[in-house]
C-alpha positions in Angstrom: 7.0 79.4 -33.9 5.9 77.1 -31.3 8.6 76.0 -28.9 8.8 72.8 -27.4 7.2 74.1 -23.8 4.6 75.6 -25.4 3.2 72.0 -27.3 3.5 70.4 -24.1 1.8 72.8 -21.9 -0.8 72.7 -24.7 -0.7 68.9 -24.7 -1.1 68.6 -20.7 -3.9 71.1 -20.8 -5.9 69.0 -23.5 -5.4 66.1 -21.7 -6.4 67.6 -18.6 -9.4 68.8 -20.1 -10.3 65.1 -21.4 -9.8 63.7 -18.2 -12.0 66.3 -16.4 -14.7 65.8 -19.2 -14.9 62.1 -18.6 -15.3 62.4 -15.0 -18.0 64.4 -15.3 -19.4 62.0 -18.0 -19.3 59.2 -15.5 -20.5 60.6 -12.3 -23.5 63.1 -13.7 -24.8 61.6 -16.9 -27.2 58.4 -16.5 -25.7 54.8 -17.1 -28.3 54.1 -19.9 -26.9 57.1 -22.0 -23.2 56.4 -21.0 -24.0 52.5 -22.7 -25.0 54.2 -25.9 -22.4 57.1 -26.0 -19.5 54.3 -25.5 -21.5 51.9 -28.2 -21.5 54.7 -30.7 -17.9 56.0 -30.2 -16.6 52.1 -30.5 -18.2 52.2 -33.7 -17.2 55.5 -35.2 -13.5 54.5 -33.3 -13.7 51.1 -35.6 -14.7 53.2 -38.5 -11.8 55.5 -38.5 -9.4 52.7 -36.8 -8.2 50.3 -39.6 -7.3 47.4 -37.4 -8.2 44.4 -36.0 -7.3 42.9 -32.8 -7.6 39.0 -31.4 -6.5 37.5 -28.0 -5.8 34.3 -26.7 -5.9 33.9 -23.5 -3.4 32.0 -21.5 -6.0 30.0 -19.4 -9.2 28.7 -21.4 -12.6 27.9 -18.9 -12.2 28.1 -15.4 -8.7 27.5 -15.5 -8.2 24.5 -15.2 -6.3 23.7 -18.1 -3.5 26.0 -19.8 -4.3 26.9 -23.4 -2.7 24.6 -26.1 -3.0 27.7 -28.5 -1.1 30.0 -26.0 1.7 27.5 -25.0 1.9 27.1 -29.4 2.4 31.4 -29.8 4.7 31.5 -27.1 7.2 28.9 -28.6 6.2 30.3 -32.3 7.1 33.5 -31.3 10.3 32.7 -29.1 12.2 32.6 -32.5 11.1 36.1 -33.7 11.4 37.6 -30.2 15.1 37.0 -30.5 15.3 39.3 -33.1 13.0 42.6 -32.2 12.4 42.4 -28.6 14.5 44.0 -26.2 13.3 42.6 -23.1 13.3 38.4 -22.8 12.3 35.8 -20.7 14.9 32.7 -20.7 14.6 29.1 -20.0 17.1 26.0 -20.8 16.2 22.9 -22.1 16.8 19.9 -23.8 19.4 18.6 -21.4 21.0 21.9 -20.4 22.3 22.1 -23.7 20.5 25.4 -25.4 18.7 28.5 -24.2 15.1 29.8 -25.4 13.7 33.3 -25.5 11.0 34.5 -25.1 9.1 37.6 -25.1 8.6 39.2 -21.4 5.1 41.2 -20.4 4.1 43.2 -22.4 6.6 43.4 -25.1 5.8 43.8 -28.9 7.3 41.9 -31.8 6.3 42.0 -35.8 5.9 39.2 -37.6 5.2 39.0 -41.5 3.6 36.5 -43.5 3.2 36.5 -47.2 4.3 40.0 -47.5 1.6 41.2 -44.6 2.9 42.7 -41.5 1.1 41.9 -38.1 2.0 42.7 -34.7 2.0 40.5 -31.4 2.0 42.0 -27.9 1.9 39.9 -24.4 -0.5 41.5 -22.5 -1.2 41.1 -18.4 -4.6 41.9 -16.9 -4.0 42.2 -13.0 -6.9 42.2 -11.0 -7.9 45.1 -9.2 -8.4 44.2 -6.0 -5.2 43.1 -3.8 -5.0 40.9 -0.9 -2.2 40.2 1.3 -1.1 36.7 0.5 2.8 34.5 1.0 1.9 33.1 -2.6 2.2 35.1 -5.7 -1.4 36.4 -6.8 -3.0 33.7 -9.1 -5.6 36.5 -10.1 -2.8 37.5 -13.3 -4.1 36.4 -16.7 -1.8 36.7 -19.2 -2.6 36.9 -23.2 -1.2 37.5 -26.6 -2.9 40.0 -28.9 -2.1 39.7 -32.4 -3.3 42.7 -34.5 -3.4 43.0 -38.4 -5.6 45.0 -41.3 -9.1 44.3 -41.6 -8.1 44.2 -45.4 -6.5 40.9 -44.4 -8.5 39.5 -42.0 -9.0 36.0 -44.2 -5.7 35.3 -44.7 -4.9 36.2 -41.0 -7.5 34.4 -39.1 -7.3 31.2 -41.1 -3.8 30.6 -43.0 -1.6 32.3 -40.7 -2.9 31.3 -37.4 -3.1 27.7 -38.5 0.8 28.2 -39.4 2.0 29.8 -36.4 0.4 27.1 -34.3 1.6 24.2 -36.4 5.3 25.9 -36.1 4.6 26.4 -32.2 3.7 23.0 -32.0 6.6 21.5 -33.7 8.5 23.6 -31.6 7.6 22.4 -28.6 8.2 18.6 -29.5 11.8 19.2 -30.6 12.7 21.6 -27.1 10.5 19.4 -24.8 12.1 17.3 -22.0 10.4 14.1 -21.7 9.4 13.4 -18.1 8.9 10.6 -16.0 5.3 10.7 -13.9 4.2 9.2 -10.5 0.9 9.7 -9.0 0.1 11.7 -6.0 -2.1 10.5 -3.0 -5.3 12.5 -3.1 -4.8 14.2 0.1 -1.9 16.0 -1.8 -4.1 16.9 -4.8 -5.4 20.2 -3.1 -3.7 23.1 -2.2 -0.9 25.8 -3.8 0.7 24.0 -6.6 -0.3 20.7 -6.0 -0.7 18.7 -8.7 -2.4 15.1 -9.2 0.8 13.9 -10.8 4.8 14.9 -10.2 7.3 14.0 -12.3 11.1 14.3 -12.5 12.8 14.4 -16.3 13.4 10.9 -18.0 17.0 10.6 -19.0 17.0 6.9 -19.2 19.6 5.7 -21.3 18.1 2.6 -22.9 17.7 1.8 -26.4 16.3 -1.0 -28.6 20.0 -0.9 -30.0 20.8 -1.7 -25.9 18.5 -3.9 -24.8 19.1 -7.4 -24.1 16.8 -9.3 -26.5 16.9 -11.3 -29.9 17.4 -8.7 -33.2 14.5 -10.3 -34.5 12.6 -10.2 -31.7 13.4 -6.2 -31.1 12.3 -5.5 -34.9 8.9 -7.0 -34.3 8.2 -4.6 -31.8 9.2 -2.0 -33.3 7.6 -2.2 -36.6 4.0 -2.9 -35.5 3.7 -0.9 -31.6 0.5 -1.7 -30.2 -2.0 0.2 -28.0 -1.5 -1.9 -25.2 1.3 -4.4 -23.8 1.6 -7.2 -21.2 5.4 -7.7 -20.3 5.7 -10.8 -18.2 8.5 -12.9 -16.7 10.9 -13.7 -14.1 12.6 -10.8 -12.3 15.4 -9.2 -13.5 14.6 -9.7 -16.8 14.4 -6.5 -18.6 11.1 -5.4 -18.6 11.7 -1.8 -16.9 14.2 -1.2 -19.6 12.0 -2.4 -22.2 9.7 0.5 -21.2 12.2 2.7 -21.0 13.6 1.9 -24.7 9.7 2.1 -26.2 9.8 5.6 -24.4 12.8 6.9 -26.1 11.9 5.5 -29.3 8.6 6.9 -30.0 10.2 10.2 -27.8 6.8 9.4 -25.0 6.2 10.4 -21.7 6.0 8.3 -19.2 3.2 7.6 -16.7 4.0 5.2 -13.5 0.7 4.7 -12.1 0.9 2.9 -8.4 -2.6 1.7 -7.8 -2.6 1.4 -3.8 -2.6 4.8 -3.5 -5.8 5.5 -5.6 -8.9 5.2 -3.2 -11.3 4.5 -5.8 -12.6 4.2 -9.3 -13.3 8.4 -9.2 -9.7 9.6 -8.0 -8.5 6.8 -10.9 -10.4 8.2 -13.5 -9.3 11.4 -12.6 -5.5 10.6 -12.7 -6.4 9.2 -16.0 -7.9 12.2 -17.5 -4.4 14.2 -16.2 -2.4 12.3 -18.3 -1.3 14.0 -21.5 -1.1 12.6 -25.2 2.3 11.1 -26.6 2.8 9.1 -23.2 2.9 5.5 -22.0 0.9 4.8 -18.9 2.9 2.1 -17.2 1.2 -0.1 -14.3 4.1 -2.7 -12.9 3.3 -5.8 -10.8 -0.2 -5.6 -11.8 -0.5 -9.1 -9.9 -0.1 -7.3 -6.5 -1.1 -4.0 -7.1 -4.6 -4.9 -6.3 -7.4 -7.7 -6.3 -7.8 -7.9 -10.0 -6.9 -11.5 -10.4 -8.9 -14.2 -11.5 -9.5 -15.6 -7.6 -11.0 -12.8 -6.2 -14.3 -14.0 -5.6 -12.4 -17.6 -4.3 -10.3 -15.1 -1.6 -13.7 -12.8 -0.6 -16.0 -16.1 0.1 -12.3 -17.2 1.9 -12.0 -13.9 4.2 -15.9 -14.0 5.0 -15.8 -17.3 6.7 -12.8 -16.0 8.2 -14.2 -12.9 9.6 -17.1 -15.1 10.7 -14.5 -17.3 12.9 -12.9 -14.1 14.3 -15.1 -11.2 15.0 -12.2 -9.1 16.3 -10.7 -9.3 12.8 -13.8 -8.7 11.1 -14.3 -5.0 13.8 -10.8 -4.3 12.8 -11.0 -4.4 9.2 -14.7 -2.4 9.5 -12.4 0.6 11.1 -9.3 0.4 8.5 -11.1 -0.8 5.8 -12.1 3.2 4.9 -8.4 3.5 4.2 -7.9 0.6 1.7 -8.3 0.6 -2.0 -11.4 0.7 -3.6 -10.4 0.3 -7.3 -12.4 -2.2 -9.2 -11.2 -4.6 -12.3 -14.0 -3.4 -14.1 -13.4 0.6 -13.3 -9.9 -0.1 -14.0 -11.0 -1.6 -17.5 -13.8 1.1 -18.6 -11.2 3.7 -17.8 -8.5 2.4 -20.0 -10.7 1.4 -23.1 -12.3 5.2 -22.8 -8.6 6.6 -22.6 -8.0 4.3 -26.0 -11.3 5.6 -27.5 -10.6 9.4 -26.9 -6.5 9.7 -28.0 -6.4 7.1 -30.5 -2.6 6.2 -31.3 -1.3 8.9 -29.2 -1.0 6.6 -25.8 0.3 3.3 -24.8 -0.6 1.3 -21.6 1.8 -1.4 -20.3 1.0 -4.1 -17.7 3.7 -6.1 -16.2 4.2 -9.1 -14.2 6.0 -12.1 -13.6 3.5 -14.3 -12.7 1.1 -14.0 -16.1 -1.0 -17.3 -14.8 -2.6 -15.5 -11.8 -3.8 -12.1 -14.1 -8.0 -12.1 -14.6 -8.4 -13.0 -18.4 -10.4 -9.7 -18.7 -7.5 -7.8 -18.0 -4.7 -9.3 -21.0 -7.4 -10.5 -23.4 -6.5 -9.9 -26.9 -7.6 -6.1 -28.2 -6.6 -4.7 -24.7 -3.3 -6.1 -24.3 -2.7 -6.9 -28.1 1.1 -7.6 -27.8 2.3 -10.4 -24.8 6.1 -10.1 -24.8 7.6 -12.9 -22.6 11.0 -11.4 -20.8 13.0 -14.6 -20.4 16.4 -15.8 -19.4 19.6 -14.2 -21.2 20.3 -16.1 -24.5 23.6 -15.5 -26.2 22.3 -13.5 -28.6 21.2 -10.7 -25.7 24.9 -11.6 -23.9 26.7 -9.9 -27.0 24.4 -6.9 -26.7 25.4 -6.7 -22.8 29.2 -7.3 -23.8 28.9 -4.3 -25.9 26.9 -2.4 -23.5 29.6 -3.1 -21.0 32.7 -3.9 -22.5 32.1 -2.7 -25.9 33.3 -5.5 -27.9 31.7 -7.2 -30.5 34.0 -10.2 -30.6 36.3 -12.0 -28.2 37.4 -15.7 -28.5 36.2 -16.3 -24.9 33.0 -16.4 -27.0 33.3 -19.7 -28.5 33.3 -20.9 -24.9 30.5 -18.8 -23.8 28.2 -19.8 -26.7 26.2 -22.9 -25.2 26.1 -21.9 -21.3 23.6 -19.5 -21.3 21.0 -22.1 -23.1 22.3 -24.3 -20.5 21.2 -22.2 -17.6 18.6 -19.8 -16.4 20.4 -16.3 -15.4 19.0 -13.5 -15.9 20.1 -10.6 -18.1 20.4 -8.6 -14.5 22.9 -11.2 -13.2 24.8 -11.4 -16.7 25.2 -7.8 -16.4 26.2 -7.6 -13.2 29.4 -10.4 -14.0 30.1 -8.2 -16.8 30.9 -5.3 -15.0 34.6 -4.4 -14.2 35.0 -4.5 -10.5 38.1 -2.5 -10.2 40.2 -0.2 -12.6 42.5 -3.5 -13.2 39.5 -5.9 -14.7 40.1 -5.8 -17.9 37.9 -7.4 -20.8 39.1 -10.7 -20.5 38.9 -10.7 -16.9 35.1 -9.8 -16.8 34.3 -12.5 -19.4 36.6 -15.0 -17.2 34.2 -13.9 -14.0 30.7 -14.6 -16.1 31.6 -17.4 -17.2 32.6 -18.9 -13.9 29.2 -17.7 -12.6 27.5 -19.5 -15.6 29.1 -22.5 -14.4 28.4 -22.1 -10.5 24.7 -21.6 -11.8 24.4 -24.8 -13.6 26.3 -26.8 -11.2 23.8 -25.2 -8.7 20.8 -26.3 -10.8 22.0 -29.8 -11.2 22.0 -30.1 -7.5 18.8 -29.1 -6.9 17.3 -31.2 -9.7 19.3 -34.2 -7.8 18.0 -32.9 -4.6 14.2 -32.9 -6.0 14.6 -36.6 -7.4 16.0 -37.8 -4.4 13.0 -36.3 -1.9 10.7 -37.3 -4.5 12.1 -40.7 -4.3 11.9 -41.3 -0.2 8.8 -39.9 -0.1 7.4 -42.4 -2.7 9.8 -45.2 -1.2 7.9 -44.5 2.2 4.3 -44.6 0.4 4.9 -48.3 -0.6 6.0 -49.0 2.7 3.4 -47.8 3.9 0.7 -49.4 1.7 2.8 -52.9 2.0 2.2 -52.7 5.7 -1.7 -52.0 5.3 -1.6 -54.6 3.1 -0.2 -57.0 5.2 -2.7 -56.5 8.3 -6.2 -56.6 6.6 -7.8 -55.3 10.0 -5.9 -52.1 10.2 -7.5 -48.5 9.8 -5.0 -47.6 7.2 -6.0 -50.6 5.1 -9.3 -49.8 4.8 -8.6 -46.0 3.9 -6.3 -47.3 1.0 -8.7 -49.5 -0.2 -11.6 -46.9 -0.2 -9.3 -44.2 -2.0 -6.6 -45.7 -4.3 -3.9 -43.2 -5.3 -1.9 -43.7 -8.3 2.0 -42.7 -7.6 2.5 -42.2 -10.9 -0.2 -39.3 -10.8 1.1 -37.7 -7.8 3.5 -34.8 -7.3 6.2 -34.4 -4.7 4.3 -31.9 -2.6 1.0 -34.0 -2.5 3.0 -37.1 -1.8 4.5 -35.1 1.2 1.6 -34.0 2.4 0.0 -37.7 2.2 2.9 -39.0 4.1 4.0 -36.4 6.6 
């Protein structure tokens, strides 16, 4: 009977012989002969080995982009790994409320599909040439290897792989933490772990239910979401809150694009290509971001005339011109249109502005910005939403006093919210509502005073103009008389500003 020691000795002897023969073969046999031997040995191995292997690499192409298939498989196997694997990688997701387990390197798990067993292994290739670096090795390449019997080729390569990818993507949507991105300056795009976009987790609480707006208007927006939005209105009317509510409603990421840090159209293209699907691209205060308004040609001519008169300013502009953004309106429009054609309905673009009349018509035309939403001053219905948000009430006896007041003055939802918030622990609901009533009264009185002051100012200017006209009429030889008769200006067609300029 063969003992265990003898068995190990025999096995060691066989392995040593094989290694010796392999070394002799590689060193002394011609290279061409080695190729033939390896080719036919592999054929023989495939005949004797009844299994097929499929490999899914982590990075595709030139490693610039992580494979979506790899990510989907990783998420799909996270449920199977918790049952079969012995080593895990743990990660916390979704508001730190749950832990997701995934396979560790070189672990194998078993899966079953329609009674057929398959095996998954997470492997890693380490480069043979090692170099000293303070950073982690970038040459490591991870992959998933799927092994199954060759008699099930069609079922596994088709339905099973599709099942795995679909299940992985569903888990990704369920567990993913939405993010708020902001673009980095191009000088920070390169280097270890450098990216075009930096991000934080998006945790804004706004929803359409808490948005201070008429219910009918909110329902219209929710039922007919477009691909392009223009939000306009005075500061404090809730434009940014509207964007957050849209992102939470759709479960989309948000990309906040700061155009003033983008040097040219090429950089803009790189940034937009690097955005993901299921996202909202936001350009706030588009009228202030760049010279993208309808007045750009007129401004250019004015600047050129100014430079001719002042050569010092012209020289300074030439020296510092390379630092300013050269993004053009046509470049922005072309890239936006290209994004929509490439991504279908999974991207929304939102422009915001305080002054819609300053924007170039090509930027906001229908078909590009399909929905124009005016974010106006607070109305009574919007007030009730804010009262529910901050005071947790649906009605109050002071509502009858407040009901007509928002329509009589221009107060933004932000100002209303500030007055509704308790200033100290002793402030109750009634105190907060009374504070708002006093603020609305003060705003109304201030508006009345401003209107009366403007009326008096206009009246004084008009009287001075009439006196000047009467004086020139009584003295026909005066220069003023000649000027007034050569250009008659009716006062009813003059604004207060033009009268002020004329008389003063």
